[in-house]
Residue frames relative to the residue before (quaternion, step in Angstrom):
aa qw qx qy qz dx dy dz
M 1.0000 0.0000 0.0000 0.0000 0.00 0.00 0.00
A 0.3286 -0.7429 0.5260 0.2519 3.82 -0.40 1.06
N 0.2587 -0.7804 0.5620 0.0911 3.40 -1.33 0.68
A 0.3201 0.7559 -0.5037 0.2690 3.49 1.17 0.86
R 0.4594 -0.6819 0.4845 0.2988 3.58 -0.92 0.91
D 0.4299 -0.5859 0.6232 0.2890 3.53 -1.48 0.37
I 0.3169 -0.8081 0.4655 0.1728 3.50 -0.04 1.24
Q 0.7404 0.4175 -0.2659 0.4548 3.54 0.66 -0.95
L 0.5640 0.5521 -0.4371 0.4313 3.64 0.96 -0.20
D 0.5678 0.5744 -0.4032 0.4303 3.57 1.06 -0.27
A 0.5923 0.5832 -0.3069 0.4635 3.40 1.26 -0.81
L 0.6583 0.5040 -0.2860 0.4805 3.55 1.05 -0.83
R 0.5853 0.5540 -0.3450 0.4811 3.55 1.13 -0.62
A 0.6508 0.5345 -0.2941 0.4519 3.48 0.94 -0.96
V 0.6565 0.4802 -0.3140 0.4897 3.58 0.93 -1.02
A 0.6626 0.5085 -0.3523 0.4222 3.80 0.84 -0.80
V 0.7207 0.4236 -0.3002 0.4594 3.49 0.76 -0.90
T 0.5608 0.5603 -0.4000 0.4600 3.73 1.10 -0.41
L 0.6849 0.4908 -0.3165 0.4357 3.54 0.84 -0.79
V 0.6208 0.4947 -0.3518 0.4961 3.59 1.27 -0.61
L 0.6169 0.5500 -0.3281 0.4575 3.62 0.95 -0.73
Y 0.6494 0.4950 -0.3203 0.4802 3.60 0.93 -0.79
A 0.6809 0.4977 -0.3164 0.4343 3.64 0.83 -0.87
H 0.7312 0.4278 -0.2200 0.4836 3.57 0.95 -0.93
F 0.7784 0.3547 -0.1875 0.4828 3.74 0.99 -0.56
L 0.8280 0.2940 -0.0875 0.4694 3.66 0.88 -0.90
A 0.6372 0.5806 -0.3463 0.3700 3.49 1.01 -0.93
P 0.5120 -0.6208 0.4689 0.3640 3.66 -1.08 0.71
G 0.8027 0.2724 -0.2404 0.4729 3.45 -1.21 0.80
G 0.5479 -0.6418 0.4212 0.3326 3.86 1.07 0.00
S 0.7875 0.1699 -0.1876 0.5620 3.63 1.12 0.24
S 0.0477 -0.7540 0.6550 0.0150 3.49 -1.32 0.34
F 0.5480 -0.5939 0.4694 0.3559 3.58 -1.29 0.61
L 0.5618 0.6006 -0.3945 0.4098 3.62 1.32 -0.36
G 0.6071 0.4964 -0.4016 0.4729 3.69 1.03 -0.55
H 0.6276 0.5242 -0.3533 0.4544 3.76 0.90 -0.77
L 0.6503 0.5078 -0.3182 0.4669 3.56 0.92 -0.98
G 0.6241 0.5306 -0.3549 0.4506 3.72 0.90 -0.65
V 0.6800 0.4623 -0.3017 0.4826 3.59 0.89 -0.83
R 0.6306 0.5234 -0.3292 0.4690 3.55 1.09 -0.45
L 0.5987 0.5537 -0.3166 0.4846 3.45 1.17 -0.58
F 0.6062 0.5119 -0.3157 0.5204 3.61 1.17 -0.96
F 0.6606 0.5267 -0.3168 0.4311 3.69 0.78 -0.71
V 0.6567 0.4846 -0.2955 0.4965 3.58 0.96 -0.90
L 0.6447 0.5094 -0.3033 0.4826 3.66 1.04 -0.86
S 0.6659 0.5083 -0.3142 0.4466 3.57 0.93 -0.74
G 0.6280 0.5548 -0.2569 0.4815 3.43 1.01 -0.94
F 0.6691 0.5031 -0.2501 0.4864 3.45 0.87 -0.86
L 0.7516 0.4361 -0.2185 0.4440 3.56 0.53 -1.21
I 0.6859 0.4655 -0.2953 0.4751 3.64 0.92 -0.83
T 0.7121 0.4165 -0.3364 0.4543 3.57 0.80 -0.67
R 0.6298 0.5203 -0.3800 0.4340 3.59 1.08 -0.35
L 0.6246 0.5453 -0.3082 0.4663 3.39 1.13 -0.69
L 0.6436 0.4734 -0.3028 0.5196 3.69 0.93 -0.69
L 0.6875 0.4293 -0.3429 0.4749 3.71 0.71 -0.73
D 0.5788 0.5433 -0.4255 0.4345 3.59 0.90 -0.55
A 0.6722 0.5124 -0.3030 0.4402 3.55 0.91 -0.99
R 0.6723 0.5095 -0.3109 0.4379 3.47 0.96 -0.92
D 0.7403 0.4388 -0.2762 0.4279 3.58 0.86 -0.68
T 0.5281 0.5800 -0.4698 0.4049 3.63 1.13 0.35
D 0.6437 -0.5543 0.3800 0.3662 3.63 -1.26 0.64
A 0.7366 0.4312 -0.2362 0.4644 3.58 0.86 -0.73
F 0.3440 0.7709 -0.4788 0.2412 3.66 1.25 0.18
A 0.0247 0.7344 -0.6760 0.0550 3.59 -1.24 0.88
A 0.4508 -0.7361 0.4061 0.3001 3.58 -0.48 1.07
G 0.6438 0.5789 -0.3051 0.3967 3.54 0.99 -0.92
P 0.6957 0.4452 -0.2622 0.4990 3.65 0.78 -0.97
A 0.6227 0.5538 -0.3367 0.4384 3.58 1.10 -0.84
L 0.6477 0.5476 -0.2646 0.4589 3.58 1.01 -1.02
R 0.6495 0.5024 -0.2702 0.5028 3.52 1.00 -1.03
S 0.6760 0.4810 -0.3031 0.4689 3.60 0.75 -0.89
F 0.6578 0.4950 -0.3401 0.4545 3.54 0.88 -0.85
Y 0.7338 0.3962 -0.3247 0.4464 3.67 0.57 -0.76
A 0.5630 0.5664 -0.3935 0.4554 3.61 1.12 -0.55
R 0.7243 0.4536 -0.2723 0.4420 3.67 0.79 -0.87
R 0.6070 0.4809 -0.3783 0.5072 3.61 1.23 -0.44
V 0.6310 0.5001 -0.3935 0.4437 3.61 0.91 -0.60
I 0.6359 0.5219 -0.3278 0.4646 3.56 0.84 -0.76
R 0.6997 0.4920 -0.2619 0.4471 3.69 0.79 -0.78
I 0.8535 0.2807 -0.1066 0.4260 3.42 0.74 -1.23
F 0.6152 0.6217 -0.3243 0.3603 3.52 1.07 -0.83
P 0.6993 0.5109 -0.3310 0.3748 3.70 0.52 -1.11
P 0.6868 0.4146 -0.2983 0.5172 3.80 0.58 -0.90
Y 0.6492 0.5500 -0.3631 0.3798 3.66 0.84 -0.94
F 0.7565 0.4173 -0.1947 0.4644 3.51 0.89 -1.21
A 0.5470 0.5945 -0.3899 0.4419 3.46 1.35 -0.20
V 0.6702 0.4763 -0.2926 0.4882 3.44 1.15 -0.81
L 0.6304 0.5071 -0.3492 0.4727 3.55 0.94 -0.49
A 0.6497 0.4937 -0.3402 0.4673 3.61 0.97 -0.56
L 0.6344 0.4902 -0.3117 0.5100 3.60 1.17 -0.57
V 0.6419 0.4531 -0.3664 0.4985 3.64 0.96 -0.40
W 0.6583 0.5161 -0.3417 0.4284 3.51 0.91 -0.69
F 0.6616 0.5149 -0.2984 0.4561 3.51 1.00 -0.76
T 0.7619 0.3676 -0.2293 0.4814 3.59 0.96 -0.77
D 0.2152 -0.8155 0.4936 0.2122 3.46 1.33 -0.42
L 0.0609 0.8228 -0.5434 0.1548 3.51 0.90 0.97
E 0.8329 0.0997 -0.0348 0.5432 3.65 -0.86 0.80
Q 0.4713 -0.6835 0.4585 0.3172 3.61 1.08 0.36
S 0.2736 0.8428 -0.4156 0.2052 3.59 1.05 0.94
R 0.4356 0.7368 -0.4425 0.2677 3.53 1.35 -0.21
S 0.5618 0.6419 -0.3566 0.3810 3.60 1.06 -0.76
S 0.7695 0.3833 -0.1866 0.4755 3.57 1.12 -0.87
L 0.4453 0.7625 -0.4109 0.2269 3.53 1.28 -0.33
A 0.6028 0.5654 -0.3515 0.4399 3.50 1.11 -0.70
W 0.6300 0.5039 -0.3419 0.4820 3.56 0.84 -0.84
H 0.6803 0.4897 -0.3024 0.4539 3.73 0.72 -0.99
A 0.6653 0.5054 -0.3096 0.4539 3.63 0.99 -0.79
L 0.6590 0.4291 -0.2814 0.5499 3.65 1.27 -0.47
Y 0.4430 -0.6716 0.4838 0.3445 3.71 1.03 0.10
L 0.5207 0.6104 -0.4720 0.3655 3.58 0.79 0.86
S 0.1729 0.8143 -0.5316 0.1561 3.62 1.08 0.58
N 0.6609 0.5068 -0.3351 0.4405 3.66 0.85 -0.78
F 0.6514 0.5024 -0.2921 0.4878 3.60 1.09 -0.62
W 0.6056 0.5746 -0.3184 0.4491 3.48 1.25 -0.62
Y 0.6983 0.4325 -0.2401 0.5174 3.51 0.89 -1.01
A 0.6484 0.5354 -0.3360 0.4243 3.61 0.85 -0.88
L 0.6790 0.5173 -0.2984 0.4270 3.61 0.87 -1.12
R 0.7575 0.3717 -0.2211 0.4891 3.59 1.08 -0.82
N 0.2859 -0.8053 0.4655 0.2301 3.51 1.28 -0.32
D 0.6007 0.4580 -0.3326 0.5646 3.49 1.16 0.97
W 0.4632 -0.7116 0.4920 0.1923 3.43 -1.31 0.85
N 0.4973 0.6399 -0.4454 0.3806 3.59 1.07 0.42
P 0.5278 -0.2815 -0.7985 0.0683 1.48 -1.77 1.88
W 0.5723 -0.6467 0.4108 0.2923 3.44 -1.08 1.04
L 0.7019 0.5315 -0.3099 0.3588 3.54 0.78 -1.07
L 0.7034 0.4065 -0.2462 0.5286 3.66 1.31 -0.16
C 0.4257 0.7347 -0.4546 0.2688 3.50 1.39 -0.12
H 0.6382 0.5115 -0.3994 0.4142 3.78 0.93 -0.27
F 0.4814 0.6793 -0.4216 0.3593 3.56 1.23 -0.05
W 0.4558 0.7015 -0.4204 0.3513 3.50 1.30 -0.37
S 0.6955 0.4782 -0.2561 0.4711 3.59 0.99 -1.03
L 0.6401 0.5105 -0.3343 0.4668 3.51 1.05 -0.89
S 0.6518 0.5163 -0.3566 0.4261 3.65 1.06 -0.55
I 0.5909 0.5770 -0.3112 0.4702 3.41 1.24 -0.74
E 0.6521 0.5086 -0.3158 0.4653 3.51 0.98 -0.81
E 0.6944 0.5039 -0.2739 0.4346 3.57 0.93 -0.98
Q 0.6270 0.5087 -0.3172 0.4975 3.51 1.19 -0.70
F 0.5917 0.5311 -0.3480 0.4967 3.53 1.13 -0.56
Y 0.6904 0.4915 -0.2810 0.4504 3.62 0.80 -0.93
L 0.6189 0.5207 -0.3864 0.4433 3.67 1.08 -0.48
A 0.7926 0.3766 -0.1638 0.4508 3.57 0.90 -1.00
W 0.6575 0.5854 -0.3258 0.3448 3.50 0.83 -0.71
P 0.6423 0.5117 -0.3239 0.4697 3.63 0.95 -0.74
L 0.5577 0.5803 -0.3784 0.4572 3.61 1.03 -0.61
I 0.6901 0.5027 -0.2634 0.4491 3.58 0.92 -0.89
V 0.7040 0.4693 -0.2465 0.4726 3.56 0.90 -1.23
L 0.7864 0.4329 -0.1966 0.3942 3.48 0.87 -0.84
L 0.7372 0.3705 -0.1517 0.5443 3.50 1.39 -0.69
A 0.5850 0.5749 -0.3888 0.4196 3.69 1.06 -0.55
P 0.5731 -0.5432 0.4518 0.4151 3.53 -1.15 0.32
R 0.5710 -0.6445 0.3830 0.3347 3.54 -0.91 1.08
R 0.6941 0.4901 -0.2962 0.4361 3.58 0.78 -0.88
H 0.6615 0.4731 -0.3061 0.4948 3.75 1.19 -0.31
I 0.5148 0.6809 -0.4471 0.2673 3.71 0.90 -0.21
E 0.5728 0.5785 -0.3343 0.4750 3.57 1.13 -0.74
A 0.7259 0.4430 -0.2559 0.4598 3.45 0.66 -1.15
I 0.6268 0.5045 -0.3531 0.4774 3.67 0.91 -0.67
T 0.6237 0.5237 -0.3466 0.4654 3.67 0.92 -0.77
I 0.6261 0.5065 -0.3041 0.5090 3.70 0.90 -0.84
G 0.6853 0.4734 -0.3268 0.4466 3.56 0.79 -0.83
V 0.6092 0.5260 -0.3561 0.4748 3.71 1.08 -0.73
I 0.6335 0.4936 -0.3512 0.4814 3.68 0.84 -0.75
A 0.7170 0.4772 -0.3078 0.4042 3.53 0.67 -1.00
F 0.6061 0.5495 -0.3239 0.4751 3.57 1.25 -0.65
S 0.6946 0.4478 -0.3141 0.4673 3.54 0.94 -0.64
L 0.5841 0.5463 -0.3739 0.4696 3.54 1.10 -0.55
A 0.6971 0.4867 -0.2823 0.4445 3.56 0.91 -0.95
Y 0.5395 0.5664 -0.3987 0.4787 3.62 1.28 -0.54
R 0.6764 0.5285 -0.3124 0.4069 3.60 0.83 -0.91
F 0.6416 0.4636 -0.3261 0.5169 3.62 1.17 -0.65
Y 0.6798 0.5355 -0.2956 0.4046 3.57 0.84 -0.90
W 0.6344 0.5975 -0.3488 0.3448 3.59 0.70 -1.04
P 0.7915 0.3914 -0.2276 0.4106 3.55 0.48 -1.28
I 0.5463 0.5905 -0.3740 0.4616 3.55 1.39 -0.15
T 0.7787 0.3853 -0.1570 0.4697 3.54 0.91 -0.83
A 0.8267 0.0836 -0.0572 0.5534 3.58 1.17 -0.33
D 0.6276 -0.5458 0.4095 0.3748 3.51 -1.26 0.28
P 0.6027 -0.5454 0.3739 0.4466 3.55 -0.87 0.45
A 0.0939 0.7918 -0.5979 0.0817 3.60 -0.94 0.84
L 0.6638 -0.4624 0.3716 0.4555 3.62 -1.27 0.14
A 0.6413 0.5305 -0.3830 0.4008 3.61 0.92 -0.62
R 0.4351 0.6777 -0.4298 0.4083 3.58 1.16 -0.34
D 0.8169 0.3082 -0.0973 0.4777 3.59 0.81 -1.15
L 0.7347 0.4829 -0.2111 0.4272 3.51 1.09 -0.82
L 0.5911 0.5576 -0.4184 0.4057 3.66 1.04 -0.48
P 0.6925 -0.5280 0.3108 0.3808 3.63 -1.03 0.79
P 0.6507 0.5390 -0.3670 0.3890 3.71 0.77 -0.74
A 0.6098 0.5720 -0.3521 0.4207 3.59 1.15 -0.74
S 0.7578 0.4009 -0.2294 0.4609 3.65 0.99 -0.37
M 0.5485 0.6777 -0.3705 0.3203 3.50 1.26 -0.41
D 0.5165 0.6350 -0.3949 0.4172 3.55 1.32 -0.17
A 0.7168 0.4221 -0.2376 0.5015 3.45 0.99 -0.99
L 0.6123 0.5187 -0.3482 0.4846 3.56 0.98 -0.53
G 0.6437 0.5498 -0.2711 0.4581 3.47 1.08 -0.99
C 0.6635 0.5358 -0.3033 0.4251 3.52 0.91 -0.87
G 0.6441 0.5130 -0.2987 0.4824 3.47 1.15 -0.83
A 0.6292 0.5450 -0.2997 0.4661 3.58 1.17 -0.96
L 0.6418 0.5191 -0.3196 0.4653 3.58 0.90 -0.98
L 0.6299 0.5437 -0.3364 0.4409 3.59 0.88 -0.69
A 0.6422 0.5149 -0.2910 0.4875 3.49 1.04 -0.94
V 0.6780 0.4954 -0.3113 0.4449 3.59 0.77 -0.96
R 0.6548 0.4595 -0.3348 0.4980 3.61 0.78 -0.93
R 0.6345 0.5182 -0.3647 0.4425 3.75 0.79 -0.54
A 0.6485 0.5338 -0.3207 0.4378 3.61 1.04 -0.78
R 0.7482 0.3437 -0.2423 0.5131 3.60 1.14 -0.45
G 0.6711 -0.5767 0.2840 0.3693 3.40 1.30 0.56
A 0.6042 0.5308 -0.3633 0.4704 3.52 1.19 0.43
D 0.2883 -0.7699 0.5445 0.1663 3.47 -1.13 0.69
V 0.7064 -0.4080 0.2429 0.5249 3.65 -0.96 -0.07
P 0.6100 -0.6067 0.3513 0.3692 3.56 -0.99 0.61
R 0.6137 -0.5714 0.3571 0.4116 3.61 -1.00 0.39
W 0.6194 0.5538 -0.3624 0.4222 3.65 1.03 -0.66
M 0.6580 0.5344 -0.2800 0.4507 3.46 1.19 -0.72
R 0.6686 0.5042 -0.2946 0.4604 3.46 1.02 -0.80
L 0.7335 0.4270 -0.2030 0.4883 3.50 1.15 -0.73
G 0.7598 0.4502 -0.2010 0.4238 3.55 1.24 -0.62
W 0.5037 0.7050 -0.3945 0.3060 3.41 1.30 -0.27
P 0.5765 0.5741 -0.4003 0.4217 3.59 0.94 -0.41
A 0.6943 0.4904 -0.2784 0.4472 3.41 0.92 -1.07
L 0.6125 0.5362 -0.3412 0.4700 3.55 1.06 -0.70
A 0.6498 0.5376 -0.3006 0.4454 3.62 1.00 -0.84
A 0.6116 0.5575 -0.2936 0.4785 3.51 1.22 -0.86
V 0.6800 0.4889 -0.2734 0.4731 3.49 0.94 -0.96
F 0.5716 0.5672 -0.3737 0.4604 3.61 1.13 -0.74
L 0.7164 0.4798 -0.2807 0.4216 3.57 0.65 -1.23
L 0.6113 0.5473 -0.3291 0.4674 3.59 1.16 -0.72
V 0.6603 0.4621 -0.3200 0.4981 3.66 0.99 -0.82
V 0.6636 0.5143 -0.3309 0.4309 3.68 0.80 -0.78
W 0.7388 0.4078 -0.2006 0.4977 3.51 0.93 -0.79
S 0.4931 0.6250 -0.4467 0.4084 3.62 1.30 0.11
D 0.5907 -0.5501 0.4533 0.3782 3.59 -1.24 0.43
P 0.3836 -0.7448 0.5036 0.2111 3.73 -0.70 1.05
G 0.3584 -0.7602 0.4747 0.2612 3.48 1.18 -0.44
P 0.7207 -0.4374 0.3100 0.4396 3.49 -1.24 0.31
A 0.6684 -0.4827 0.4012 0.3992 3.68 -1.35 0.44
D 0.8426 0.2151 -0.1231 0.4781 3.56 -0.97 0.56
S 0.3964 0.7080 -0.4930 0.3139 3.64 1.25 0.38
A 0.6700 -0.5080 0.3846 0.3809 3.53 -1.36 0.25
W 0.6770 0.5001 -0.2949 0.4522 3.55 1.29 -0.54
E 0.5130 0.6970 -0.4100 0.2878 3.69 1.20 -0.43
W 0.7102 0.4243 -0.3183 0.4629 3.64 0.76 -0.92
P 0.6642 0.4973 -0.3588 0.4276 3.64 0.69 -0.98
R 0.6483 0.5281 -0.3599 0.4139 3.56 0.90 -0.90
W 0.6096 0.5622 -0.3040 0.4689 3.61 1.09 -1.06
L 0.6993 0.5044 -0.2813 0.4212 3.46 0.80 -1.08
L 0.6738 0.4674 -0.3178 0.4760 3.68 0.96 -0.88
V 0.6589 0.5138 -0.3678 0.4082 3.49 0.78 -0.78
Q 0.6562 0.4739 -0.3281 0.4870 3.64 1.03 -0.44
V 0.7560 0.4194 -0.2418 0.4406 3.63 0.73 -0.93
L 0.6363 0.6244 -0.3050 0.3350 3.47 0.77 -0.94
P 0.6750 0.4826 -0.3021 0.4691 3.63 1.01 -0.75
L 0.4904 0.7083 -0.4349 0.2620 3.68 1.07 -0.55
V 0.7166 0.4689 -0.2536 0.4497 3.56 0.80 -1.13
P 0.6270 0.5360 -0.3035 0.4770 3.68 1.04 -0.73
L 0.7311 0.4550 -0.2505 0.4424 3.50 0.84 -0.96
A 0.5612 0.5489 -0.3262 0.5266 3.54 1.26 -0.64
A 0.7026 0.4584 -0.2931 0.4586 3.61 0.70 -0.97
I 0.6570 0.4582 -0.3525 0.4839 3.75 0.91 -0.65
V 0.6356 0.4952 -0.3648 0.4667 3.69 0.89 -0.61
A 0.5912 0.5318 -0.3572 0.4899 3.64 0.97 -0.72
A 0.7158 0.5052 -0.2732 0.3972 3.60 0.62 -0.98
C 0.7181 0.4183 -0.2517 0.4960 3.44 1.05 -0.98
S 0.5660 0.5714 -0.4117 0.4285 3.65 1.16 -0.41
T 0.7650 0.3413 -0.2628 0.4788 3.57 0.85 -0.53
G 0.6056 -0.6261 0.3174 0.3749 3.45 1.32 0.02
L 0.2945 -0.7600 0.5628 0.1379 3.54 -0.53 1.27
G 0.2562 -0.7599 0.5666 0.1896 3.56 -1.07 0.61
G 0.7398 0.4507 -0.2672 0.4221 3.50 -1.25 -0.19
K 0.7990 -0.2637 0.1881 0.5066 3.60 -1.35 -0.39
L 0.6374 0.5460 -0.3661 0.4019 3.67 0.90 -0.64
G 0.6319 0.5424 -0.2844 0.4750 3.36 1.16 -0.85
K 0.6726 0.4617 -0.3193 0.4822 3.59 0.86 -0.82
L 0.6004 0.5411 -0.3623 0.4642 3.63 1.01 -0.67
A 0.7075 0.4616 -0.2783 0.4571 3.60 0.81 -0.94
E 0.7016 0.4406 -0.2795 0.4853 3.57 1.19 -0.18
L 0.3487 0.7541 -0.4994 0.2455 3.66 1.23 0.21
P 0.5349 -0.6500 0.4119 0.3489 3.66 -0.69 0.87
P 0.6758 0.4956 -0.3590 0.4108 3.66 0.70 -0.55
L 0.6332 0.5173 -0.2999 0.4915 3.45 1.14 -0.86
L 0.6689 0.4807 -0.3364 0.4565 3.60 0.93 -0.82
G 0.5937 0.5819 -0.3237 0.4518 3.63 1.03 -0.95
L 0.6904 0.4783 -0.2847 0.4621 3.66 0.84 -0.95
G 0.6351 0.5421 -0.3093 0.4551 3.46 1.12 -0.78
R 0.5908 0.5940 -0.3235 0.4398 3.56 1.16 -0.83
I 0.7834 0.2996 -0.1469 0.5243 3.46 0.77 -1.12
S 0.2990 0.8040 -0.4871 0.1640 3.65 1.20 0.12
Y 0.6502 0.5308 -0.3383 0.4255 3.69 0.97 -0.80
G 0.6630 0.5024 -0.3174 0.4554 3.61 1.10 -0.62
V 0.6362 0.5502 -0.3027 0.4481 3.48 1.16 -0.83
Y 0.6076 0.5094 -0.3291 0.5128 3.61 1.22 -0.81
L 0.7197 0.4953 -0.3061 0.3781 3.55 0.66 -1.12
Y 0.7808 0.4363 -0.1849 0.4072 3.54 1.00 -1.00
H 0.5981 0.7091 -0.3021 0.2195 3.39 1.05 -0.81
P 0.6568 0.4497 -0.3202 0.5137 3.67 1.15 -0.45
I 0.6081 0.5438 -0.3447 0.4644 3.55 1.07 -0.65
L 0.7036 0.4285 -0.2921 0.4858 3.57 0.80 -0.88
L 0.5884 0.5526 -0.3794 0.4522 3.62 1.06 -0.42
A 0.6293 0.5426 -0.3378 0.4420 3.47 1.04 -0.84
Y 0.6701 0.4956 -0.2749 0.4794 3.47 0.91 -0.94
A 0.5991 0.5458 -0.3662 0.4573 3.68 1.02 -0.71
V 0.6900 0.4971 -0.2887 0.4398 3.50 0.92 -0.99
K 0.6238 0.5131 -0.3438 0.4789 3.61 1.03 -0.54
A 0.7039 0.4493 -0.2284 0.5005 3.50 1.20 -0.69
Q 0.2250 0.8317 -0.4666 0.1996 3.65 1.22 0.34
P 0.6757 0.5137 -0.3242 0.4177 3.57 0.82 -0.91
W 0.7551 0.3334 -0.2348 0.5134 3.59 1.10 -0.47
I 0.5719 0.5127 -0.4140 0.4885 3.75 1.13 0.32
P 0.3502 -0.7525 0.4972 0.2528 3.64 -0.71 0.89
L 0.6663 0.4795 -0.3196 0.4732 3.65 1.15 -0.23
N 0.4534 -0.6917 0.4437 0.3451 3.55 -0.97 0.42
V 0.1169 -0.8004 0.5879 -0.0055 3.52 -0.67 1.34
S 0.5482 0.6294 -0.4146 0.3625 3.65 1.23 -0.27
E 0.7660 0.3049 -0.2027 0.5283 3.65 1.03 -0.41
Q 0.6182 -0.4903 0.4528 0.4152 3.54 -1.37 0.09
G 0.4741 0.6843 -0.4626 0.3049 3.66 -0.79 0.82
P 0.7730 -0.3634 0.2595 0.4506 3.53 -1.28 0.09
G 0.6610 0.5146 -0.3364 0.4303 3.65 0.86 -0.78
R 0.6271 0.5099 -0.2927 0.5110 3.60 0.96 -0.93
F 0.7252 0.4568 -0.3124 0.4097 3.61 0.66 -0.93
L 0.6279 0.5512 -0.3000 0.4603 3.49 1.17 -0.91
V 0.7400 0.4274 -0.2244 0.4684 3.70 0.70 -1.27
A 0.7282 0.4253 -0.2847 0.4558 3.62 0.62 -1.15
G 0.6787 0.5326 -0.2939 0.4115 3.56 1.03 -0.92
A 0.6621 0.4776 -0.3140 0.4847 3.54 1.09 -0.74
T 0.6198 0.5219 -0.3326 0.4826 3.58 1.07 -0.62
T 0.6707 0.4953 -0.3301 0.4425 3.58 0.90 -0.76
L 0.6456 0.5433 -0.2994 0.4454 3.51 1.09 -0.85
I 0.6441 0.5412 -0.2945 0.4533 3.47 1.05 -0.83
A 0.7117 0.4725 -0.2253 0.4684 3.50 0.95 -1.07
A 0.6394 0.4670 -0.3519 0.4993 3.55 1.10 -0.53
S 0.6302 0.5111 -0.3804 0.4438 3.62 0.85 -0.64
L 0.6908 0.4777 -0.3180 0.4398 3.55 0.79 -0.88
S 0.5932 0.5629 -0.3364 0.4670 3.48 1.19 -0.81
W 0.6570 0.5073 -0.3175 0.4586 3.63 0.84 -0.87
A 0.7514 0.4717 -0.2505 0.3875 3.59 0.70 -1.17
L 0.7747 0.3896 -0.1347 0.4794 3.47 1.19 -0.95
F 0.7964 0.3291 -0.1368 0.4886 3.41 1.21 -0.71
E 0.7611 0.3933 -0.2015 0.4748 3.48 0.49 -1.43
K 0.6948 0.4962 -0.3373 0.3967 3.84 0.64 -0.95
P 0.6506 0.4970 -0.3319 0.4685 3.54 0.93 -0.83
L 0.7018 0.4457 -0.3434 0.4370 3.55 0.81 -0.72
N 0.5885 0.6200 -0.3418 0.3904 3.58 1.16 -0.56
S 0.5880 0.6050 -0.3508 0.4064 3.46 1.39 -0.37
L 0.5716 0.6158 -0.3708 0.3955 3.42 1.42 -0.35
K 0.4809 0.6759 -0.4364 0.3484 3.58 1.32 -0.28
R 0.6170 0.5657 -0.4165 0.3547 3.63 0.93 -0.50
Y 0.5988 0.5381 -0.3842 0.4520 3.59 1.17 -0.08
F 0.7417 0.3538 -0.2134 0.5284 3.62 1.22 -0.13
P 0.0377 0.8351 -0.5458 0.0566 3.62 0.45 1.18
Y 0.5112 -0.6759 0.4171 0.3285 3.54 -0.85 0.74
V 0.7416 0.2402 -0.1392 0.6108 3.54 1.08 -0.48
Q 0.3054 -0.7318 0.5781 0.1923 3.63 -0.90 0.95
K 0.3663 -0.7602 0.4924 0.2133 3.55 -0.49 1.23
R 0.4002 -0.7068 0.5517 0.1893 3.40 -1.24 0.93
Y 0.4395 -0.7272 0.4655 0.2476 3.54 -0.82 0.99
F 0.0202 0.7360 -0.6767 0.0067 3.68 -0.93 0.88
P 0.4982 -0.6669 0.4403 0.3363 3.68 -0.71 0.89
Y 0.8148 -0.0408 0.0820 0.5725 3.54 0.85 -0.99
V 0.2269 -0.7537 0.6025 0.1321 3.45 -1.16 0.59
Q 0.3528 -0.7563 0.5073 0.2150 3.60 -0.70 0.94
R 0.2488 -0.8068 0.5227 0.1182 3.46 -0.77 1.06
A 0.6622 -0.4774 0.3348 0.4706 3.61 -1.15 0.43
R 0.0524 -0.8047 0.5909 0.0236 3.68 -1.10 0.70
T 0.4889 -0.5844 0.5510 0.3404 3.49 -1.30 -0.03
P 0.6835 -0.5358 0.3078 0.3886 3.41 -1.14 0.67
G 0.7839 0.2506 -0.2196 0.5239 3.65 -0.63 0.94
E 0.6509 0.4822 -0.3237 0.4889 3.58 1.11 -0.11
T 0.0916 -0.7574 0.6461 0.0214 3.51 -1.16 0.84
S 0.0902 0.7985 -0.5857 0.1061 3.56 -0.73 1.22
W 0.0485 -0.7827 0.6145 0.0863 3.56 -1.07 0.43
I 0.1690 -0.7534 0.6320 0.0662 3.51 -1.24 0.74
S 0.5735 -0.5999 0.4359 0.3481 3.44 -1.27 0.43
P 0.7035 -0.4553 0.3717 0.3996 3.66 -1.32 0.36
A 0.7039 0.5135 -0.2596 0.4165 3.46 0.89 -1.21
A 0.6606 0.4882 -0.2947 0.4883 3.59 1.15 -0.81
A 0.6285 0.5037 -0.3517 0.4770 3.53 1.08 -0.73
G 0.6225 0.5086 -0.3632 0.4711 3.62 0.82 -0.68
S 0.6785 0.5019 -0.3296 0.4232 3.62 0.67 -0.87
A 0.6320 0.5337 -0.3176 0.4635 3.54 1.05 -0.81
L 0.7122 0.4471 -0.3119 0.4423 3.53 0.87 -0.90
D 0.6173 0.5286 -0.3442 0.4702 3.59 1.13 -0.54
L 0.6137 0.5417 -0.3270 0.4723 3.57 1.07 -0.61
R 0.7093 0.4365 -0.2813 0.4767 3.55 0.80 -0.92
H 0.6213 0.5134 -0.3637 0.4670 3.64 1.04 -0.51
T 0.6725 0.4629 -0.3268 0.4761 3.58 0.87 -0.79
E 0.6285 0.5151 -0.3629 0.4559 3.63 0.78 -0.67
A 0.6822 0.4761 -0.3214 0.4523 3.58 0.87 -0.94
R 0.6630 0.4914 -0.3492 0.4438 3.65 1.02 -0.81
R 0.6389 0.4964 -0.3663 0.4595 3.62 0.96 -0.48
């Protein structure tokens, strides 16, 4: 299994986390649909990458479900847990916003249920953990389906997951008043995760996004923007529920189409833009940026008397100070903490390599030559990386 990065997908991570930072630091009122759109983009990316990775493992000759599952969970623990629990330890130690009472829920990746059950965003500095909890709940269940379900049924299962999520969106407003549970319970995000997964499943059988999606996503994106910018009207108006539903559903096709295009590599000026080093660097540290930014904002607000710019309210001062602090912290975290730990993933391959004493290489007529498996693997990796570039 090749280990080359999807370069332009890092650019999408950078775009997603920038939308979140804008919503939390700069947008009027402290929120924006762009922040939610960034989270939805993260979900589509996660569904695509995780499903593709698992299917690649399953399609190898040496695949075994048990070792693949163990390696998947071990690699997720290595990547996600250390900075996550370091943040929780810091919050527990300082008890900022009196958040200790909720830390057990966050430690168990049940943040979305904590906020949904209380229908309240307190403590605010950990409210972004709801989406990390959704991702972790997805990581627990989805690999079991992809690696254990009959291969021919996985696409139908994925479509069923998306349909169930969309049905939930229709059902909830009819049976209850709008509440945080409407957006935070797992079914509310399975459509985005499922769209990414469906893209990976189709790619695995040699199909790409449908023609109607490639041609129609700009129109859907335009309709989405018109709906977002429309007047929401008074509370409990006839337009409130359809508007909410359209804002949630309309971006799915454009986001999936964009992920599909970047996963194969955009060409021309867009491709060069998507591979700019600053954009790729931001995408590489995007997990840390997302994880740390509200906590660092809370500390910046407490330090307002010593900061010449206004960080207590949404605006350029908050965006500059809190944004710069977040980028510095995430960069240091990646270089000193996350990247070294990620090197441990090599001990948890998805597929256990079978040992062959020698591998015959291509030769000219009359020539016989043999190379070691390690050299053969290096050559294959090099060719794959060069082709990807």
